[in-house]
C-alpha positions as CSV (number, residue, x, y, z in Angstrom):
1,M,-4.6,-23.0,-9.2
2,K,-8.0,-22.9,-7.5
3,K,-9.4,-19.4,-7.1
4,H,-10.8,-20.1,-3.7
5,S,-7.5,-21.5,-2.3
6,I,-5.1,-20.0,0.1
7,G,-2.4,-20.5,-2.5
8,F,-4.3,-18.1,-4.8
9,S,-4.4,-15.5,-2.1
10,L,-0.8,-16.1,-1.2
11,L,0.5,-15.6,-4.7
12,L,-1.5,-12.4,-5.1
13,A,-0.2,-11.2,-1.8
14,A,3.4,-12.0,-2.8
15,I,2.9,-9.9,-5.9
16,S,1.5,-7.0,-3.9
17,A,4.2,-7.3,-1.3
18,L,7.0,-6.5,-3.8
19,T,6.6,-2.7,-3.2
20,S,6.9,-3.0,0.6
21,L,9.9,-5.3,0.2
22,A,11.6,-3.0,-2.2
23,I,11.1,-0.1,0.2
24,D,11.5,-1.6,3.7
25,M,14.3,-4.1,3.1
26,G,16.7,-1.3,2.1
27,L,16.1,0.9,5.1
28,P,18.8,-0.6,7.3
29,A,21.3,-0.1,4.4
30,M,20.9,3.6,4.0
31,P,24.0,4.6,6.1
32,V,26.1,2.0,4.4
33,I,25.1,3.2,0.9
34,E,25.8,6.8,1.9
35,A,29.2,5.9,3.2
36,Q,30.2,3.9,0.1
37,F,29.2,6.6,-2.3
38,H,30.4,9.4,-0.1
39,L,27.0,11.0,0.2
40,L,25.8,13.6,2.7
41,P,23.6,12.1,5.5
42,G,20.1,11.7,4.4
43,R,20.9,11.5,0.7
44,G,20.4,7.8,0.7
45,S,16.7,8.3,1.1
46,L,16.7,9.4,-2.6
47,T,16.6,5.7,-3.4
48,L,13.1,5.7,-1.9
49,A,12.0,8.9,-3.5
50,V,12.9,7.8,-7.0
51,F,11.3,4.4,-6.4
52,L,8.0,6.1,-5.5
53,A,8.4,8.5,-8.4
54,G,8.7,5.5,-10.8
55,F,5.8,3.7,-9.0
56,A,3.3,6.6,-8.9
57,F,1.8,6.6,-12.4
58,T,2.7,3.2,-13.9
59,P,-0.4,1.6,-12.4
60,L,-2.4,3.9,-14.7
61,V,-0.8,2.2,-17.7
62,G,-0.4,-1.4,-16.4
63,G,-4.1,-1.7,-15.5
64,P,-5.5,-0.7,-18.9
65,V,-2.8,-2.7,-20.8
66,S,-3.9,-5.8,-18.8
67,D,-7.5,-5.0,-19.8
68,R,-6.4,-5.2,-23.4
69,F,-3.8,-8.1,-23.4
70,G,-4.7,-10.0,-20.3
71,R,-3.4,-10.1,-16.7
72,R,-0.9,-12.9,-17.2
73,P,1.5,-11.4,-19.9
74,V,1.5,-8.0,-18.2
75,L,2.3,-9.6,-14.9
76,L,5.1,-11.7,-16.3
77,G,6.6,-8.7,-18.0
78,G,6.4,-6.5,-14.9
79,L,8.0,-9.2,-12.7
80,A,10.8,-9.7,-15.2
81,V,11.6,-6.0,-15.3
82,F,11.5,-5.8,-11.5
83,A,13.9,-8.7,-11.2
84,A,16.3,-7.3,-13.9
85,S,16.3,-3.8,-12.3
86,A,16.9,-5.3,-8.8
87,L,19.9,-7.2,-10.2
88,G,21.1,-4.0,-11.8
89,C,21.2,-2.4,-8.4
90,T,23.7,-5.1,-7.3
91,V,26.4,-4.1,-9.8
92,V,26.0,-0.3,-10.0
93,P,29.3,1.7,-10.1
94,N,27.9,4.9,-8.7
95,F,24.9,6.4,-6.9
96,A,23.4,7.9,-10.1
97,T,23.2,4.5,-11.7
98,L,21.6,3.1,-8.6
99,L,18.9,5.7,-8.7
100,L,18.2,4.9,-12.4
101,F,17.7,1.2,-11.6
102,R,15.5,2.1,-8.6
103,V,13.3,4.2,-10.9
104,L,12.9,1.2,-13.2
105,Q,12.2,-1.1,-10.2
106,G,9.5,1.3,-8.9
107,A,7.9,1.5,-12.3
108,S,7.7,-2.2,-12.7
109,A,6.4,-2.6,-9.2
110,G,3.6,-0.1,-10.0
111,V,2.6,-2.3,-13.0
112,C,2.6,-5.5,-10.9
113,V,0.7,-4.3,-7.8
114,A,-2.1,-2.9,-10.0
115,L,-3.1,-6.4,-11.0
116,P,-4.0,-8.5,-7.9
117,M,-7.2,-6.5,-7.2
118,A,-8.3,-6.8,-10.9
119,I,-7.5,-10.6,-10.8
120,I,-9.7,-11.0,-7.8
121,R,-12.5,-9.0,-9.4
122,D,-12.1,-11.2,-12.6
123,S,-12.2,-14.5,-10.6
124,L,-14.6,-14.0,-7.7
125,S,-17.5,-11.8,-6.7
126,G,-19.4,-10.7,-3.6
127,H,-18.5,-12.4,-0.3
128,A,-16.0,-14.8,-1.8
129,A,-14.1,-11.8,-3.3
130,R,-14.1,-10.0,0.0
131,Q,-12.8,-13.1,1.8
132,A,-10.0,-13.5,-0.8
133,M,-9.1,-9.8,-0.4
134,S,-9.1,-10.1,3.4
135,Q,-6.7,-13.1,3.1
136,M,-4.4,-11.2,0.9
137,T,-4.5,-8.1,3.2
138,T,-3.7,-10.4,6.2
139,I,-0.6,-11.8,4.4
140,L,0.5,-8.3,3.3
141,G,0.3,-7.1,6.9
142,V,3.3,-9.4,7.8
143,V,5.6,-7.8,5.3
144,P,6.2,-4.4,7.0
145,V,6.9,-6.3,10.2
146,F,9.7,-8.5,8.8
147,A,11.1,-6.7,5.7
148,P,13.4,-4.3,7.7
149,V,14.5,-7.3,9.8
150,M,15.3,-9.3,6.7
151,G,17.4,-6.3,5.5
152,S,19.3,-6.2,8.8
153,W,20.0,-10.0,8.7
154,V,21.4,-9.6,5.2
155,L,23.7,-6.8,6.3
156,L,25.1,-9.0,9.1
157,V,26.5,-11.5,6.6
158,A,26.8,-9.7,3.3
159,P,27.2,-6.3,1.6
160,W,24.2,-4.1,1.0
161,R,24.0,-5.1,-2.6
162,V,22.9,-8.5,-1.6
163,I,19.6,-7.0,-0.4
164,Y,18.7,-6.2,-4.0
165,A,19.8,-9.7,-5.0
166,V,17.4,-11.1,-2.5
167,Q,14.6,-8.9,-4.0
168,A,15.5,-10.1,-7.5
169,G,15.4,-13.7,-6.3
170,L,12.0,-13.3,-4.8
171,A,10.7,-11.7,-7.9
172,L,12.0,-14.5,-10.1
173,G,10.4,-17.0,-7.7
174,I,7.0,-15.3,-8.1
175,L,7.5,-15.1,-11.9
176,L,8.1,-18.9,-11.9
177,A,5.0,-19.5,-9.8
178,V,2.9,-17.3,-12.1
179,S,4.2,-19.0,-15.3
180,L,3.6,-22.5,-13.9
181,F,0.4,-22.2,-11.8
182,F,-1.5,-19.1,-12.8
183,G,-4.0,-19.1,-15.6
184,E,-5.4,-16.1,-17.4
185,T,-8.4,-14.6,-15.6
186,H,-9.4,-12.0,-18.2
187,P,-10.7,-13.9,-21.2
188,G,-10.4,-12.5,-24.8
189,E,-14.1,-11.7,-25.2
190,R,-13.9,-9.2,-22.3
191,R,-10.8,-7.4,-23.6
192,Q,-10.9,-3.9,-25.1
193,A,-8.8,-2.0,-27.7
194,L,-6.0,0.2,-26.4
195,P,-5.7,3.4,-28.4
196,A,-4.8,6.5,-26.4
197,R,-8.4,7.7,-26.8
198,A,-9.7,4.5,-25.3
199,L,-7.4,4.9,-22.3
200,L,-8.7,8.4,-21.7
201,T,-12.3,7.2,-22.2
202,N,-11.8,4.4,-19.6
203,Y,-10.5,6.8,-17.0
204,G,-13.3,9.2,-17.9
205,L,-15.7,6.4,-17.2
206,L,-14.1,5.8,-13.8
207,L,-14.4,9.5,-12.9
208,K,-18.1,9.4,-13.9
209,E,-18.8,6.4,-11.7
210,P,-19.6,7.8,-8.3
211,I,-19.3,4.5,-6.4
212,F,-15.7,4.1,-7.7
213,V,-14.8,7.7,-6.9
214,V,-16.2,7.6,-3.3
215,H,-14.7,4.2,-2.4
216,A,-11.3,5.1,-3.9
217,T,-11.2,8.5,-2.2
218,I,-12.2,7.0,1.2
219,Y,-9.5,4.3,0.8
220,A,-6.9,6.9,-0.2
221,C,-7.8,9.0,2.9
222,T,-7.5,6.0,5.3
223,Y,-4.2,4.9,3.6
224,A,-2.8,8.4,3.9
225,C,-3.8,8.4,7.6
226,I,-1.7,5.3,8.2
227,F,1.2,6.3,5.9
228,S,1.4,9.6,7.9
229,Y,2.1,7.6,11.0
230,V,4.6,5.4,9.2
231,S,6.6,8.3,7.7
232,A,6.7,10.3,11.0
233,S,7.2,7.4,13.5
234,P,11.0,7.6,13.6
235,V,10.9,11.3,14.5
236,V,8.1,10.9,17.0
237,F,9.4,7.9,18.8
238,M,13.2,8.0,18.5
239,D,13.9,11.8,18.3
240,Q,11.1,13.3,20.3
241,M,10.3,10.5,22.9
242,G,13.8,9.1,23.1
243,V,12.9,5.5,22.3
244,P,15.9,3.3,21.6
245,Q,16.2,1.9,18.0
246,H,15.6,-1.7,19.0
247,I,12.5,-0.8,21.0
248,Y,11.3,1.3,18.1
249,T,11.6,-1.7,15.9
250,L,9.4,-3.7,18.3
251,I,6.8,-0.9,18.5
252,F,6.7,-0.6,14.7
253,G,6.2,-4.3,14.3
254,A,3.5,-4.5,17.0
255,I,1.5,-1.7,15.4
256,S,1.9,-3.2,11.9
257,A,0.7,-6.5,13.2
258,C,-2.6,-4.9,14.2
259,Q,-3.4,-4.6,10.5
260,I,-3.4,-8.4,10.4
261,V,-5.8,-8.6,13.2
262,G,-8.2,-6.3,11.4
263,A,-7.9,-8.2,8.1
264,L,-8.4,-11.5,9.8
265,S,-11.5,-10.2,11.5
266,S,-12.8,-8.9,8.2
267,G,-12.2,-12.3,6.5
268,L,-14.0,-14.2,9.3
269,L,-17.0,-11.9,9.2
270,A,-17.1,-12.0,5.4
271,R,-18.1,-15.7,5.7
272,K,-21.3,-14.6,7.5
273,R,-22.2,-12.6,4.4
274,L,-22.6,-9.3,6.3
275,P,-23.2,-6.2,4.1
276,L,-20.3,-4.2,2.9
277,R,-21.6,-1.0,4.6
278,M,-21.2,-2.7,8.0
279,F,-17.5,-3.1,7.4
280,L,-17.1,0.5,6.4
281,R,-19.1,1.9,9.2
282,V,-17.3,0.0,11.9
283,G,-13.9,0.6,10.4
284,L,-14.4,4.3,9.9
285,V,-15.8,4.9,13.4
286,M,-12.9,3.0,14.9
287,M,-10.4,5.0,12.9
288,C,-12.0,8.3,13.8
289,A,-12.2,7.4,17.5
290,G,-8.5,6.3,17.5
291,G,-7.5,9.5,15.8
292,L,-9.4,11.8,18.1
293,V,-8.1,10.1,21.2
294,L,-4.6,10.2,19.9
295,F,-4.8,13.9,19.1
296,G,-6.4,14.7,22.4
297,L,-3.7,12.8,24.4
298,Q,-0.9,14.6,22.5
299,V,-2.5,18.1,22.9
300,A,-2.9,17.3,26.6
301,G,0.9,16.9,26.9
302,L,0.8,13.1,27.3
303,A,3.5,12.6,24.7
304,R,4.6,9.2,26.0
305,P,5.1,6.1,23.8
306,V,2.1,4.1,25.3
307,M,-0.2,7.1,24.7
308,F,0.8,7.2,21.1
309,V,0.9,3.4,20.5
310,A,-2.5,2.4,21.9
311,P,-4.7,4.7,19.7
312,T,-2.5,4.0,16.7
313,M,-3.0,0.3,17.1
314,L,-6.8,0.8,17.1
315,M,-6.5,2.8,13.9
316,M,-4.4,0.1,12.3
317,V,-6.9,-2.6,13.2
318,A,-9.6,-0.4,11.6
319,F,-7.6,0.0,8.4
320,G,-7.0,-3.7,8.1
321,F,-10.7,-4.3,8.8
322,M,-12.2,-2.1,6.1
323,A,-9.5,-1.9,3.4
324,P,-10.6,-5.1,1.6
325,S,-14.2,-3.8,1.4
326,L,-13.1,-0.4,0.2
327,M,-11.0,-1.8,-2.6
328,L,-13.7,-4.3,-3.7
329,G,-16.4,-1.6,-3.4
330,S,-14.4,0.6,-5.8
331,L,-14.2,-2.1,-8.5
332,E,-17.7,-3.6,-8.1
333,P,-19.4,-1.4,-10.6
334,I,-16.6,-1.5,-13.2
335,P,-15.9,-5.1,-14.1
336,H,-15.2,-4.2,-17.8
337,V,-12.3,-1.9,-16.8
338,A,-11.2,-3.5,-13.5
339,G,-7.6,-3.3,-14.6
340,A,-7.8,0.5,-15.2
341,G,-9.7,0.8,-11.9
342,S,-7.2,-1.0,-9.8
343,G,-4.4,1.0,-11.4
344,A,-6.2,4.3,-10.6
345,I,-6.8,3.2,-7.0
346,R,-3.0,2.5,-6.6
347,C,-2.2,5.9,-8.1
348,I,-4.7,7.8,-6.0
349,Q,-3.5,5.9,-2.9
350,M,0.2,6.8,-3.6
351,L,-0.6,10.5,-4.3
352,F,-2.6,10.9,-1.1
353,G,0.0,9.0,1.0
354,S,3.0,10.8,-0.4
355,G,1.2,14.2,-0.3
356,A,0.2,13.8,3.4
357,S,3.6,12.5,4.5
358,G,5.4,15.3,2.5
359,L,3.3,18.0,4.1
360,L,3.8,16.4,7.5
361,A,7.6,16.2,7.1
362,W,7.6,19.9,6.1
363,G,5.5,20.9,9.0
364,C,7.5,18.9,11.6
365,A,10.7,20.6,10.4
366,R,9.3,24.0,11.2
367,P,10.5,25.7,14.4
368,G,8.3,25.2,17.4
369,V,6.2,22.4,15.8
370,N,5.5,19.4,18.1
371,P,5.9,16.3,15.8
372,A,3.6,14.1,17.9
373,I,0.8,16.7,17.8
374,A,1.3,17.4,14.1
375,T,1.3,13.7,13.3
376,A,-1.8,13.0,15.5
377,G,-3.6,16.0,14.0
378,T,-2.9,14.9,10.5
379,M,-4.1,11.4,11.2
380,A,-7.3,12.6,12.9
381,L,-8.1,15.0,10.1
382,L,-7.7,12.3,7.4
383,A,-9.9,9.9,9.4
384,I,-12.6,12.5,9.9
385,A,-12.4,13.3,6.1
386,A,-13.0,9.7,5.3
387,L,-15.9,9.3,7.7
388,G,-17.4,12.6,6.5
389,L,-17.3,11.5,2.9
390,Y,-19.0,8.2,3.8
391,A,-21.6,10.0,5.8
392,M,-22.4,12.3,2.9
393,T,-23.1,9.3,0.7
394,Q,-25.6,8.0,3.3
395,T,-27.4,11.3,3.7
396,K,-27.5,11.6,-0.1
397,R,-25.7,14.9,-0.2
398,I,-23.9,13.5,-3.2
399,P,-25.5,11.2,-5.7
400,V,-24.1,7.9,-4.6
401,A,-24.9,5.2,-2.1
402,V,-22.3,2.8,-0.9
403,K,-23.5,-0.7,-1.8
404,G,-24.2,-3.3,0.8
């Protein structure tokens, strides 16, 4: 497979999309699962919680293992476990067993999604790598739009267990494509030994590399900003603003599609060989502007759907625009441990996202708290934190300069 082809980007995007598919496809089935296993309302969301728990730290292992043994065997193993655990979900006799298979599915997804960034870093560099990352981000932006719809379509014609069978089938299809068309991108002469001390040393090197730390932290802040909206959107739109469920689905899809617009714009501009810092400056300023406008509108009492949707769309465009540059900027100075670096980025991203959404959920449940204001405030603060950290690098308050 040619490394500059759309097929290359499509395959990597499909691997990265497994996490979103495993989360979003099952959302429509939550009430059905709760009814079948006689659970209290809301307990079905444990299938998401344990998936994320399994996912959170396995990128820290999958990345370094791929640095030692190569990307291809680790990827094939992760896809096989993902498919097997998804198939296990189709035959579970009780809810506890379902949770067990979901943990395994999350852990294997964490291994798989750690690798596409490292593969791009192995295969391409500079503007070509940024363009490939933008193509992958564009394709990924489609998944949150259609995954819940796919789950709903399955439920119209089949039991909820078939949703997991579809996930297993997709994973097996990707596994077949990798085995037939994907060659190793991390040659033997670049591989490192894998004792526990070496793992700790590699992560120590990452923490000592200021460019990696800054880019990864900025990316985690921007991701947490967007994930705060995603996690709180049902409460804000349906519960607080009274938006019907079918309209909420359209709103969610429209906002998610804005990430595609940002990623497409980033990919087109990458062909002009513009400096990386331009992508970061434009994206961060856009995200901060959207966050401040969103917060101001909610504080002013204009808690209407359009007043929430428009600024959030701007923030989603900004995220899609700068995410490829942030991820590549993180890995640029560490080609020798790109697998460990990509795994660390995924772990940091998940910790920031789950932490922000967890605090927001706790806050919104407090008496007297306005969910729209709390959500807008959280998003604005995270956007400001990301821009502030970038500004500190440019004024040399910390010893790092974001590369152009």
